[in-house]
ChimeraX commands (.cxc) that place a marker at each C-alpha (Angstrom):
marker #1 position -2.87,-2.39,-16.69 radius 0.5
marker #1 position -3.22,-2.72,-12.63 radius 0.5
marker #1 position -6.03,-4.60,-10.67 radius 0.5
marker #1 position -7.44,-4.72,-7.62 radius 0.5
marker #1 position -6.14,-8.31,-7.25 radius 0.5
marker #1 position -2.31,-6.48,-7.16 radius 0.5
marker #1 position -2.83,-3.89,-4.09 radius 0.5
marker #1 position -5.92,-5.80,-2.24 radius 0.5
marker #1 position -5.28,-7.49,1.04 radius 0.5
marker #1 position -5.99,-11.37,0.90 radius 0.5
marker #1 position -5.52,-11.70,4.45 radius 0.5
marker #1 position -9.33,-11.80,5.91 radius 0.5
marker #1 position -10.93,-12.04,9.04 radius 0.5
marker #1 position -14.15,-12.67,8.75 radius 0.5
marker #1 position -17.31,-13.34,10.88 radius 0.5
marker #1 position -20.64,-15.10,10.92 radius 0.5
marker #1 position -24.06,-13.33,11.55 radius 0.5
marker #1 position -24.59,-14.94,14.40 radius 0.5
marker #1 position -21.66,-13.33,16.11 radius 0.5
marker #1 position -21.66,-10.10,18.24 radius 0.5
marker #1 position -20.61,-6.66,18.29 radius 0.5
marker #1 position -18.43,-7.56,21.19 radius 0.5
marker #1 position -16.77,-10.52,19.20 radius 0.5
marker #1 position -16.32,-7.94,16.00 radius 0.5
marker #1 position -15.29,-4.94,18.45 radius 0.5
marker #1 position -12.29,-7.45,19.84 radius 0.5
marker #1 position -11.55,-8.66,16.09 radius 0.5
marker #1 position -10.87,-5.37,15.01 radius 0.5
marker #1 position -8.68,-4.01,17.59 radius 0.5
marker #1 position -6.72,-7.40,17.90 radius 0.5
marker #1 position -6.19,-7.48,14.09 radius 0.5
marker #1 position -6.05,-3.73,13.55 radius 0.5
marker #1 position -8.54,-3.62,11.00 radius 0.5
marker #1 position -11.72,-1.54,9.94 radius 0.5
marker #1 position -13.65,-3.60,7.97 radius 0.5
marker #1 position -15.09,-7.27,8.58 radius 0.5
marker #1 position -16.28,-9.63,5.60 radius 0.5
marker #1 position -19.43,-11.28,7.05 radius 0.5
marker #1 position -19.99,-14.44,5.52 radius 0.5
marker #1 position -22.56,-17.85,6.36 radius 0.5
marker #1 position -21.26,-21.32,6.51 radius 0.5
marker #1 position -20.56,-22.24,3.00 radius 0.5
marker #1 position -18.25,-18.98,2.42 radius 0.5
marker #1 position -20.61,-16.69,0.74 radius 0.5
marker #1 position -20.55,-12.68,1.44 radius 0.5
marker #1 position -23.65,-11.41,3.15 radius 0.5
marker #1 position -22.49,-8.39,3.86 radius 0.5
marker #1 position -19.95,-5.82,5.87 radius 0.5
marker #1 position -19.02,-4.46,9.12 radius 0.5
marker #1 position -17.07,-1.27,9.57 radius 0.5
marker #1 position -15.62,0.54,12.40 radius 0.5
marker #1 position -18.04,3.43,11.68 radius 0.5
marker #1 position -21.18,1.17,12.24 radius 0.5
marker #1 position -19.39,-0.64,15.60 radius 0.5
marker #1 position -19.21,2.93,16.93 radius 0.5
marker #1 position -22.96,4.18,15.93 radius 0.5
marker #1 position -24.01,0.85,17.49 radius 0.5
marker #1 position -21.80,0.72,20.72 radius 0.5
marker #1 position -22.30,1.98,24.06 radius 0.5
marker #1 position -20.79,5.44,24.23 radius 0.5
marker #1 position -18.04,5.71,26.32 radius 0.5
marker #1 position -20.03,8.46,28.11 radius 0.5
marker #1 position -22.43,6.45,29.43 radius 0.5
marker #1 position -22.64,5.78,32.91 radius 0.5
marker #1 position -21.72,1.83,32.66 radius 0.5
marker #1 position -18.18,0.27,33.18 radius 0.5
marker #1 position -16.31,-1.54,30.64 radius 0.5
marker #1 position -17.63,-4.87,31.68 radius 0.5
marker #1 position -21.22,-3.70,31.40 radius 0.5
marker #1 position -20.67,-2.63,27.91 radius 0.5
marker #1 position -19.04,-5.62,26.81 radius 0.5
marker #1 position -22.20,-7.79,28.18 radius 0.5
marker #1 position -24.66,-5.71,26.30 radius 0.5
marker #1 position -22.65,-5.95,22.87 radius 0.5
marker #1 position -22.80,-9.76,23.63 radius 0.5
marker #1 position -26.24,-9.95,23.05 radius 0.5
marker #1 position -26.56,-8.03,19.56 radius 0.5
marker #1 position -25.79,-10.34,16.76 radius 0.5
marker #1 position -24.20,-8.78,13.79 radius 0.5
marker #1 position -27.00,-9.26,11.43 radius 0.5
marker #1 position -29.00,-6.79,13.36 radius 0.5
marker #1 position -26.25,-4.04,12.23 radius 0.5
marker #1 position -24.46,-5.33,9.30 radius 0.5
marker #1 position -24.55,-3.10,6.00 radius 0.5
marker #1 position -26.14,-5.63,3.13 radius 0.5
marker #1 position -26.06,-3.10,0.24 radius 0.5
marker #1 position -22.16,-3.14,-0.65 radius 0.5
marker #1 position -20.50,-2.83,-3.92 radius 0.5
marker #1 position -18.05,-5.60,-4.52 radius 0.5
marker #1 position -15.37,-5.95,-7.97 radius 0.5
marker #1 position -14.04,-9.09,-9.14 radius 0.5
marker #1 position -10.39,-9.67,-8.86 radius 0.5
marker #1 position -9.18,-7.91,-12.29 radius 0.5
marker #1 position -11.11,-4.86,-11.98 radius 0.5
marker #1 position -9.04,-1.72,-13.10 radius 0.5
marker #1 position -7.35,-0.36,-9.78 radius 0.5
marker #1 position -8.87,2.93,-11.19 radius 0.5
marker #1 position -12.08,2.17,-11.20 radius 0.5
marker #1 position -12.01,0.89,-7.68 radius 0.5
marker #1 position -10.66,4.16,-6.19 radius 0.5
marker #1 position -13.88,5.47,-8.04 radius 0.5
marker #1 position -15.98,3.20,-6.33 radius 0.5
marker #1 position -14.23,3.84,-2.88 radius 0.5
marker #1 position -14.73,7.78,-3.64 radius 0.5
marker #1 position -18.42,7.11,-4.16 radius 0.5
marker #1 position -19.48,4.81,-1.44 radius 0.5
marker #1 position -19.16,5.32,2.36 radius 0.5
marker #1 position -17.67,2.07,3.51 radius 0.5
marker #1 position -13.98,2.56,3.20 radius 0.5
marker #1 position -13.52,-0.96,1.60 radius 0.5
marker #1 position -14.35,-2.83,-1.25 radius 0.5
marker #1 position -14.83,-6.35,-1.23 radius 0.5
marker #1 position -12.82,-8.25,-3.79 radius 0.5
marker #1 position -14.44,-11.66,-5.86 radius 0.5
marker #1 position -13.08,-14.82,-7.88 radius 0.5
marker #1 position -15.66,-17.44,-9.17 radius 0.5
marker #1 position -18.24,-15.80,-6.28 radius 0.5
marker #1 position -16.22,-15.95,-3.83 radius 0.5
marker #1 position -14.77,-13.39,-1.70 radius 0.5
marker #1 position -10.97,-13.53,-1.87 radius 0.5
marker #1 position -9.59,-10.06,-0.61 radius 0.5
marker #1 position -10.29,-6.65,0.49 radius 0.5
marker #1 position -9.10,-4.00,-0.84 radius 0.5
marker #1 position -9.49,-0.44,1.45 radius 0.5
marker #1 position -8.45,3.04,1.71 radius 0.5
marker #1 position -5.33,2.33,3.94 radius 0.5
marker #1 position -4.07,0.14,0.68 radius 0.5
marker #1 position -4.32,3.09,-1.52 radius 0.5
marker #1 position -2.48,5.40,1.03 radius 0.5
marker #1 position 0.33,2.24,1.18 radius 0.5
marker #1 position 0.43,2.81,-2.80 radius 0.5
marker #1 position 0.89,6.45,-2.78 radius 0.5
marker #1 position 3.54,6.60,-0.26 radius 0.5
marker #1 position 5.51,3.68,-2.39 radius 0.5
marker #1 position 5.09,5.98,-5.57 radius 0.5
marker #1 position 6.31,9.12,-3.57 radius 0.5
marker #1 position 9.15,7.22,-2.35 radius 0.5
marker #1 position 10.36,6.21,-6.43 radius 0.5
marker #1 position 9.70,9.89,-7.59 radius 0.5
marker #1 position 12.03,10.84,-4.55 radius 0.5
marker #1 position 14.60,8.49,-5.47 radius 0.5
marker #1 position 14.75,9.78,-9.20 radius 0.5
marker #1 position 15.45,13.61,-7.93 radius 0.5
marker link #1:1,2 radius 0.2
marker link #1:2,3 radius 0.2
marker link #1:3,4 radius 0.2
marker link #1:4,5 radius 0.2
marker link #1:5,6 radius 0.2
marker link #1:6,7 radius 0.2
marker link #1:7,8 radius 0.2
marker link #1:8,9 radius 0.2
marker link #1:9,10 radius 0.2
marker link #1:10,11 radius 0.2
marker link #1:11,12 radius 0.2
marker link #1:12,13 radius 0.2
marker link #1:13,14 radius 0.2
marker link #1:14,15 radius 0.2
marker link #1:15,16 radius 0.2
marker link #1:16,17 radius 0.2
marker link #1:17,18 radius 0.2
marker link #1:18,19 radius 0.2
marker link #1:19,20 radius 0.2
marker link #1:20,21 radius 0.2
marker link #1:21,22 radius 0.2
marker link #1:22,23 radius 0.2
marker link #1:23,24 radius 0.2
marker link #1:24,25 radius 0.2
marker link #1:25,26 radius 0.2
marker link #1:26,27 radius 0.2
marker link #1:27,28 radius 0.2
marker link #1:28,29 radius 0.2
marker link #1:29,30 radius 0.2
marker link #1:30,31 radius 0.2
marker link #1:31,32 radius 0.2
marker link #1:32,33 radius 0.2
marker link #1:33,34 radius 0.2
marker link #1:34,35 radius 0.2
marker link #1:35,36 radius 0.2
marker link #1:36,37 radius 0.2
marker link #1:37,38 radius 0.2
marker link #1:38,39 radius 0.2
marker link #1:39,40 radius 0.2
marker link #1:40,41 radius 0.2
marker link #1:41,42 radius 0.2
marker link #1:42,43 radius 0.2
marker link #1:43,44 radius 0.2
marker link #1:44,45 radius 0.2
marker link #1:45,46 radius 0.2
marker link #1:46,47 radius 0.2
marker link #1:47,48 radius 0.2
marker link #1:48,49 radius 0.2
marker link #1:49,50 radius 0.2
marker link #1:50,51 radius 0.2
marker link #1:51,52 radius 0.2
marker link #1:52,53 radius 0.2
marker link #1:53,54 radius 0.2
marker link #1:54,55 radius 0.2
marker link #1:55,56 radius 0.2
marker link #1:56,57 radius 0.2
marker link #1:57,58 radius 0.2
marker link #1:58,59 radius 0.2
marker link #1:59,60 radius 0.2
marker link #1:60,61 radius 0.2
marker link #1:61,62 radius 0.2
marker link #1:62,63 radius 0.2
marker link #1:63,64 radius 0.2
marker link #1:64,65 radius 0.2
marker link #1:65,66 radius 0.2
marker link #1:66,67 radius 0.2
marker link #1:67,68 radius 0.2
marker link #1:68,69 radius 0.2
marker link #1:69,70 radius 0.2
marker link #1:70,71 radius 0.2
marker link #1:71,72 radius 0.2
marker link #1:72,73 radius 0.2
marker link #1:73,74 radius 0.2
marker link #1:74,75 radius 0.2
marker link #1:75,76 radius 0.2
marker link #1:76,77 radius 0.2
marker link #1:77,78 radius 0.2
marker link #1:78,79 radius 0.2
marker link #1:79,80 radius 0.2
marker link #1:80,81 radius 0.2
marker link #1:81,82 radius 0.2
marker link #1:82,83 radius 0.2
marker link #1:83,84 radius 0.2
marker link #1:84,85 radius 0.2
marker link #1:85,86 radius 0.2
marker link #1:86,87 radius 0.2
marker link #1:87,88 radius 0.2
marker link #1:88,89 radius 0.2
marker link #1:89,90 radius 0.2
marker link #1:90,91 radius 0.2
marker link #1:91,92 radius 0.2
marker link #1:92,93 radius 0.2
marker link #1:93,94 radius 0.2
marker link #1:94,95 radius 0.2
marker link #1:95,96 radius 0.2
marker link #1:96,97 radius 0.2
marker link #1:97,98 radius 0.2
marker link #1:98,99 radius 0.2
marker link #1:99,100 radius 0.2
marker link #1:100,101 radius 0.2
marker link #1:101,102 radius 0.2
marker link #1:102,103 radius 0.2
marker link #1:103,104 radius 0.2
marker link #1:104,105 radius 0.2
marker link #1:105,106 radius 0.2
marker link #1:106,107 radius 0.2
marker link #1:107,108 radius 0.2
marker link #1:108,109 radius 0.2
marker link #1:109,110 radius 0.2
marker link #1:110,111 radius 0.2
marker link #1:111,112 radius 0.2
marker link #1:112,113 radius 0.2
marker link #1:113,114 radius 0.2
marker link #1:114,115 radius 0.2
marker link #1:115,116 radius 0.2
marker link #1:116,117 radius 0.2
marker link #1:117,118 radius 0.2
marker link #1:118,119 radius 0.2
marker link #1:119,120 radius 0.2
marker link #1:120,121 radius 0.2
marker link #1:121,122 radius 0.2
marker link #1:122,123 radius 0.2
marker link #1:123,124 radius 0.2
marker link #1:124,125 radius 0.2
marker link #1:125,126 radius 0.2
marker link #1:126,127 radius 0.2
marker link #1:127,128 radius 0.2
marker link #1:128,129 radius 0.2
marker link #1:129,130 radius 0.2
marker link #1:130,131 radius 0.2
marker link #1:131,132 radius 0.2
marker link #1:132,133 radius 0.2
marker link #1:133,134 radius 0.2
marker link #1:134,135 radius 0.2
marker link #1:135,136 radius 0.2
marker link #1:136,137 radius 0.2
marker link #1:137,138 radius 0.2
marker link #1:138,139 radius 0.2
marker link #1:139,140 radius 0.2
marker link #1:140,141 radius 0.2
marker link #1:141,142 radius 0.2
marker link #1:142,143 radius 0.2
view
């Protein structure tokens, strides 16, 4: 049986609820990620911040302000005010097909993965695309 642990990304970029929308945007851009688990000082998972949430709460590029002003505004909005707290999570030994079903049913595009109550990874739609690509390559080799 293939589990989420076999496919998840274990390199996590996390932030605290006191970090700001501006810091989250910078982290996403720098590391080319779309999901940030939010944890407390003890490493306890509190919620999730997604690129979709960032876009929804950000000042529009159509607004009559420059990038510096936008960054200044977003530097005063803590993640705790906008993060998603109702998040489906999975244990590391969750069957991959069950995880795929979770991703299809909820709207966050990722599934935080836990071991003994601590977040150890994240499974994203991109991980499934990589898996599909790998499987297609293997099929091509046999044709």
